Backbone bond lengths (Angstrom), bond angles and torsions (degrees), N, CA, C in turn:
res aa  C-N    CA-C-N  psi(-1)  N-CA   C-N-CA  omega(-1)  CA-C   N-CA-C  phi
1 X - - - 1.455 - - 1.525 108.98 -
2 X 1.324 117.83 135.24 1.450 122.42 -179.74 1.523 110.99 -78.00
3 X 1.306 115.46 141.08 1.470 120.13 177.02 1.519 108.45 -74.36
4 X 1.325 115.04 150.34 1.448 121.10 174.91 1.517 107.89 -68.92
5 X 1.319 117.13 138.87 1.455 121.82 -178.78 1.506 109.65 -105.97
6 X 1.347 117.53 126.09 1.462 122.91 178.62 1.535 109.71 -121.42
7 X 1.323 114.83 150.52 1.457 122.20 167.08 1.517 105.39 -119.85
8 X 1.327 116.05 129.76 1.472 121.98 -175.99 1.505 111.25 -112.79
9 X 1.313 116.12 135.35 1.459 120.10 173.04 1.517 109.33 -95.83
10 X 1.321 116.79 179.43 1.466 121.73 -176.04 1.530 111.23 -62.26
11 X 1.356 117.33 -42.54 1.467 119.62 -177.71 1.517 110.46 -62.72
12 X 1.318 118.93 -37.25 1.458 121.92 178.69 1.520 110.24 -65.91
13 X 1.322 115.73 -44.80 1.466 118.66 -178.62 1.519 111.52 -66.76
14 X 1.318 118.16 -34.19 1.471 120.53 175.50 1.529 111.53 -67.04
15 X 1.326 117.65 -31.72 1.451 122.56 -174.99 1.542 112.57 -83.92
16 X 1.314 116.97 -19.99 1.466 120.34 -172.71 1.510 112.44 -94.18
17 X 1.322 114.70 144.71 1.454 120.71 172.46 1.516 110.79 -89.69
18 X 1.332 115.94 -35.80 1.462 122.17 178.87 1.523 108.72 -136.61
19 X 1.328 114.59 156.80 1.462 119.82 174.71 1.515 109.43 -74.54
20 X 1.352 117.64 156.73 1.463 119.06 177.93 1.546 110.48 -59.53
21 X 1.339 117.46 129.44 1.470 119.98 -179.11 1.520 111.27 -69.98
22 X 1.325 115.71 150.48 1.461 121.75 175.67 1.527 112.52 54.28
23 X 1.298 116.56 37.51 1.461 120.75 -178.52 1.535 109.11 -130.16
24 X 1.325 113.45 154.45 1.456 120.19 171.11 1.520 106.58 -90.29
25 X 1.327 117.69 118.84 1.454 121.52 -170.67 1.530 109.87 -117.10
26 X 1.339 115.34 123.72 1.478 121.68 -175.73 1.526 109.77 -120.70
27 X 1.310 115.20 154.48 1.461 122.71 170.27 1.516 107.67 -155.82
28 X 1.319 116.57 -179.35 1.481 121.02 -178.04 1.539 109.58 -109.20
29 X 1.334 116.83 160.75 1.462 119.81 175.01 1.524 113.96 -57.40
30 X 1.344 116.94 -32.84 1.462 119.36 -179.17 1.525 111.98 -70.06
31 X 1.330 118.67 -29.41 1.462 121.04 174.20 1.521 109.40 -69.16
32 X 1.334 116.36 -43.60 1.471 120.56 177.41 1.539 109.69 -58.54
33 X 1.331 116.26 -41.30 1.467 120.83 179.44 1.548 110.40 -62.57
34 X 1.327 116.92 -39.87 1.468 120.46 177.66 1.530 111.63 -64.27
35 X 1.329 117.12 -41.75 1.465 121.05 178.32 1.531 109.48 -63.59
36 X 1.324 116.55 -42.79 1.480 120.10 178.07 1.507 111.55 -63.46
37 X 1.329 116.37 -40.49 1.444 121.85 -179.73 1.541 111.94 -57.75
38 X 1.343 114.98 -38.48 1.449 119.77 -179.88 1.535 113.17 -92.76
39 X 1.296 116.80 5.93 1.479 122.04 175.10 1.497 113.09 66.63
40 X 1.324 119.11 32.01 1.467 121.51 178.97 1.523 110.14 -66.28
41 X 1.329 117.12 115.29 1.461 122.40 -176.59 1.538 114.05 -71.67
42 X 1.339 116.32 -21.57 1.463 119.59 -177.51 1.511 112.94 -66.60
43 X 1.328 116.19 -22.33 1.455 119.81 179.76 1.523 111.04 -56.20
44 X 1.312 118.54 -36.99 1.454 122.97 178.27 1.521 111.87 -61.05
45 X 1.324 116.81 -34.61 1.459 120.80 179.26 1.515 111.90 -78.40
46 X 1.309 117.17 -29.33 1.465 121.53 -172.56 1.522 114.53 -95.87
47 X 1.322 118.50 -13.91 1.464 119.23 -173.87 1.528 113.62 -52.79
48 X 1.324 117.00 -37.42 1.462 119.72 -179.78 1.517 112.69 -68.97
49 X 1.310 118.33 -24.95 1.457 121.96 -176.24 1.532 113.64 -97.12
50 X 1.324 116.88 -20.97 1.476 120.45 -178.96 1.512 110.74 -85.18
51 X 1.319 116.36 130.76 1.465 121.98 172.30 1.526 106.29 -94.32
52 X 1.302 116.98 117.67 1.442 122.49 -174.18 1.525 109.21 -107.03
53 X 1.330 116.22 122.09 1.470 119.43 -179.70 1.523 111.06 -154.58
54 X 1.319 114.53 161.68 1.452 122.48 177.65 1.538 108.30 -93.62
55 X 1.331 118.06 145.39 1.452 119.88 173.04 1.534 108.97 -75.47
56 X 1.305 115.66 162.88 1.478 119.26 177.40 1.539 108.73 -73.07
57 X 1.315 114.26 160.46 1.465 120.05 177.25 1.521 111.04 -63.56
58 X 1.323 117.23 -34.81 1.468 121.22 178.31 1.504 112.93 -63.84
59 X 1.344 116.15 -43.99 1.475 119.67 178.03 1.513 110.84 -66.16
60 X 1.325 116.16 -39.82 1.478 119.02 179.55 1.525 110.33 -63.62
61 X 1.327 116.50 -41.02 1.463 119.89 -179.99 1.532 111.60 -65.13
62 X 1.335 116.31 -38.26 1.469 120.46 178.32 1.544 110.85 -63.25
63 X 1.325 115.83 -41.17 1.480 120.58 177.21 1.522 110.57 -66.44
64 X 1.308 116.82 -42.30 1.458 121.74 -179.76 1.518 111.07 -62.75
65 X 1.309 117.43 -44.05 1.464 122.28 177.79 1.524 111.40 -61.63
66 X 1.350 116.12 -43.49 1.465 120.26 179.50 1.523 110.61 -65.79
67 X 1.332 116.63 -39.10 1.474 121.03 179.84 1.531 110.76 -63.69
68 X 1.306 115.79 -35.22 1.475 119.39 177.06 1.525 110.18 -67.36
69 X 1.344 117.73 -39.16 1.453 121.13 -179.16 1.542 112.49 -68.90
70 X 1.346 116.69 -33.77 1.485 119.37 -178.87 1.522 112.35 -88.92
71 X 1.333 116.17 -12.16 1.468 119.73 -174.97 1.512 113.30 84.51
72 X 1.323 117.17 9.23 1.482 120.55 179.95 1.521 112.74 -83.62
73 X 1.298 119.18 -7.51 1.464 122.04 -173.74 1.527 110.75 -56.97
74 X 1.331 118.91 -40.71 1.478 120.36 -178.95 1.519 112.15 -78.49
75 X 1.339 117.48 -11.30 1.448 121.73 -176.41 1.533 112.94 -98.17
76 X 1.340 116.33 -10.34 1.460 121.25 -175.22 1.540 111.14 -112.30
77 X 1.316 115.48 140.43 1.463 120.41 174.46 1.524 109.68 -84.04
78 X 1.278 117.76 170.11 1.461 121.38 174.89 1.538 109.83 -60.58
79 X 1.326 116.54 -40.24 1.467 121.13 177.17 1.525 110.96 -57.87
80 X 1.335 115.82 -45.72 1.474 120.33 178.98 1.521 111.20 -59.02
81 X 1.323 115.83 -44.00 1.471 119.75 -177.44 1.529 110.53 -70.72
82 X 1.340 118.08 -32.63 1.463 119.88 175.70 1.519 111.11 -65.01
83 X 1.325 116.12 -40.65 1.476 120.56 178.93 1.521 110.38 -61.87
84 X 1.319 116.57 -45.93 1.467 121.29 178.78 1.528 109.68 -62.30
85 X 1.320 117.42 -43.51 1.476 120.90 -179.24 1.543 110.47 -63.56
86 X 1.303 117.12 -40.30 1.469 120.19 179.10 1.533 111.17 -64.90
87 X 1.335 116.11 -44.16 1.475 119.78 178.24 1.524 110.63 -63.06
88 X 1.311 116.94 -39.57 1.473 121.37 177.80 1.511 110.20 -62.59
89 X 1.321 115.63 -48.23 1.463 122.24 -177.26 1.524 112.67 -64.63
90 X 1.331 117.51 -39.24 1.461 122.11 -176.90 1.525 112.70 -88.34
91 X 1.330 116.06 -6.02 1.473 120.87 -173.94 1.516 109.32 53.87
92 X 1.315 115.33 47.35 1.483 122.45 -175.15 1.513 110.70 -107.44
93 X 1.327 114.89 162.86 1.467 121.50 174.06 1.521 108.18 -82.39
94 X 1.304 115.99 129.42 1.454 121.28 -179.21 1.513 110.59 -91.72
95 X 1.301 118.36 127.28 1.458 123.12 175.32 1.528 108.27 -104.33
96 X 1.337 116.15 116.09 1.444 121.43 -176.99 1.527 111.47 -158.63
97 X 1.331 116.16 146.65 1.449 121.36 171.04 1.517 111.59 -104.85
98 X 1.303 117.97 4.98 1.468 123.84 -178.34 1.528 109.04 -83.20
99 X 1.338 116.31 116.25 1.464 120.38 -176.38 1.516 112.93 -65.47
100 X 1.300 119.37 -34.48 1.452 121.00 178.47 1.527 111.17 -68.00
101 X 1.326 116.55 -38.57 1.471 119.78 175.85 1.527 109.46 -65.57
102 X 1.346 116.74 -43.41 1.471 120.47 178.39 1.534 110.77 -60.22
103 X 1.315 116.29 -40.06 1.449 120.63 -178.82 1.526 111.56 -60.72
104 X 1.339 116.00 -47.42 1.440 118.27 -179.69 1.523 111.24 -72.60
105 X 1.323 118.31 -33.23 1.470 120.55 175.60 1.522 110.25 -60.17
106 X 1.317 115.52 -42.68 1.474 119.80 177.95 1.536 110.69 -59.69
107 X 1.329 115.42 -45.86 1.462 120.83 178.85 1.516 111.98 -59.08
108 X 1.340 116.19 -42.76 1.458 122.61 -178.50 1.530 112.92 -82.80
109 X 1.307 116.68 -0.55 1.470 122.93 -178.61 1.532 111.20 60.98
110 X 1.313 115.97 39.02 1.453 122.46 172.15 1.512 107.14 -92.37
111 X 1.307 117.61 125.27 1.476 120.18 178.49 1.522 108.22 -65.60
112 X 1.325 116.87 134.91 1.465 120.66 178.82 1.513 108.87 -139.57
113 X 1.344 114.22 159.01 1.451 121.20 175.20 1.532 108.96 -138.20
114 X 1.291 115.49 136.98 1.466 119.93 173.51 1.520 108.54 -77.79
115 X 1.316 116.77 152.90 1.471 121.34 -175.62 1.528 111.14 -107.60
116 X 1.310 117.67 -56.33 1.457 121.86 -176.35 1.501 114.32 -115.08
117 X 1.329 117.40 -4.25 1.467 123.37 -177.88 1.521 109.05 -127.08
118 X 1.325 115.71 169.94 1.473 119.12 169.15 1.523 107.45 -74.70
119 X 1.284 116.95 145.80 1.449 120.62 176.83 1.503 112.51 -80.30
120 X 1.313 117.02 173.77 1.460 120.75 177.53 1.529 109.54 -69.72
121 X 1.323 115.69 154.14 1.443 120.03 -179.65 1.541 112.39 -97.11
122 X 1.335 116.26 -33.49 1.455 118.70 -179.62 1.504 110.43 -146.86
123 X 1.318 114.16 159.70 1.466 122.28 178.09 1.523 110.48 -68.96
124 X 1.322 116.42 135.54 1.469 122.03 177.84 1.509 109.21 -118.66
125 X 1.317 115.55 133.92 1.483 120.10 171.76 1.510 107.23 -103.89
126 X 1.324 116.97 141.04 1.446 122.73 -174.66 1.528 109.94 -111.63
127 X 1.303 115.40 154.02 1.478 123.17 172.16 1.513 106.97 -134.51
128 X 1.296 116.17 167.85 1.460 121.46 177.82 1.520 107.70 -111.38
129 X 1.329 115.14 125.77 1.462 121.47 -179.65 1.523 108.78 -114.25
130 X 1.314 116.79 133.39 1.452 121.54 177.91 1.521 109.58 -72.29
131 X 1.308 116.51 131.26 1.472 121.11 -179.76 1.538 111.53 -75.54
132 X 1.325 116.98 -12.93 1.461 121.86 179.52 1.513 112.66 -95.81
133 X 1.325 116.21 -68.17 1.464 120.96 -174.30 1.528 114.06 -92.56
134 X 1.335 117.14 -12.08 1.458 120.85 177.19 1.527 115.67 83.44
135 X 1.323 117.40 -1.73 1.463 119.73 179.06 1.528 109.88 -62.19
136 X 1.360 114.69 152.64 1.452 121.20 -179.71 1.521 108.34 -108.67
137 X 1.341 114.99 136.99 1.445 122.43 -178.35 1.527 109.04 -125.45
138 X 1.316 115.85 143.91 1.446 121.61 179.62 1.517 112.88 -86.10
139 X 1.340 117.69 -23.43 1.458 118.66 -179.58 1.526 109.66 -131.78
140 X 1.323 113.56 162.45 1.484 121.83 -175.61 1.510 110.95 -76.16
141 X 1.311 116.98 128.73 1.452 123.00 175.20 1.520 111.14 -116.51
142 X 1.316 117.71 -4.66 1.446 120.77 -175.37 1.514 111.35 88.03
143 X 1.320 114.94 -50.19 1.470 122.09 174.43 1.517 107.89 -144.46
144 X 1.303 116.76 161.17 1.460 122.00 -177.92 1.532 110.73 -61.50
145 X 1.335 117.23 125.66 1.468 120.36 177.60 1.520 113.70 -64.57
146 X 1.330 118.15 -18.82 1.457 121.85 -178.11 1.522 111.64 -89.46
147 X 1.358 116.93 -51.58 1.473 118.92 -172.91 1.520 114.20 -117.78
148 X 1.335 117.52 -7.98 1.449 120.88 177.87 1.521 116.46 82.65
149 X 1.341 117.23 4.51 1.474 120.36 179.05 1.524 111.58 -78.96
150 X 1.312 115.85 168.11 1.469 123.60 179.50 1.525 110.96 -66.01
151 X 1.326 117.42 142.31 1.463 123.17 173.51 1.488 109.48 -99.07
152 X 1.310 117.79 132.26 1.456 123.22 -179.47 1.534 109.72 -120.26
153 X 1.324 116.07 139.91 1.452 118.73 178.12 1.533 110.12 -76.09
154 X 1.325 115.68 143.43 1.452 121.34 174.79 1.512 107.39 -147.57
155 X 1.330 116.27 159.46 1.450 119.95 179.14 1.521 112.11 -66.32
156 X 1.306 115.44 137.06 1.445 120.71 176.13 1.536 108.47 -79.51
157 X 1.267 117.39 142.23 1.478 121.07 179.82 1.530 111.03 -91.85
158 X 1.306 118.01 1.97 1.459 121.47 -178.85 1.504 111.14 -75.96
């Protein structure tokens, strides 16, 4: 019988006391770096059980393209996108409490499970609205190309 395959993000690892038993557990080097940054002592216990790898460039590009379509690109870090790409590539179940990661996983049809929080209920598409002139933009410019004000993400009503 094949073991269940999971990919874990930082939020899942922070929420868990133990890794899933009898499972193949994967993460990325950037997640390990985040755990080390915060001095998480459990990493020492888990290093032997965690399979640490980078996703392929093709998987990362597919995630990045999808994030641009849903408006999640400005809400996700590179680490978040690497986790999604690895889950996509390995056809694994993603364990995460991050709502933006769950949102894009849902869009990409990646199975996911929340660990310490309730998961999202529905897919959300995001847009960028200028805080000054109110114009709506589909992609991130840093500031509004028309008036120079800050762009803020908001839910799309489409």
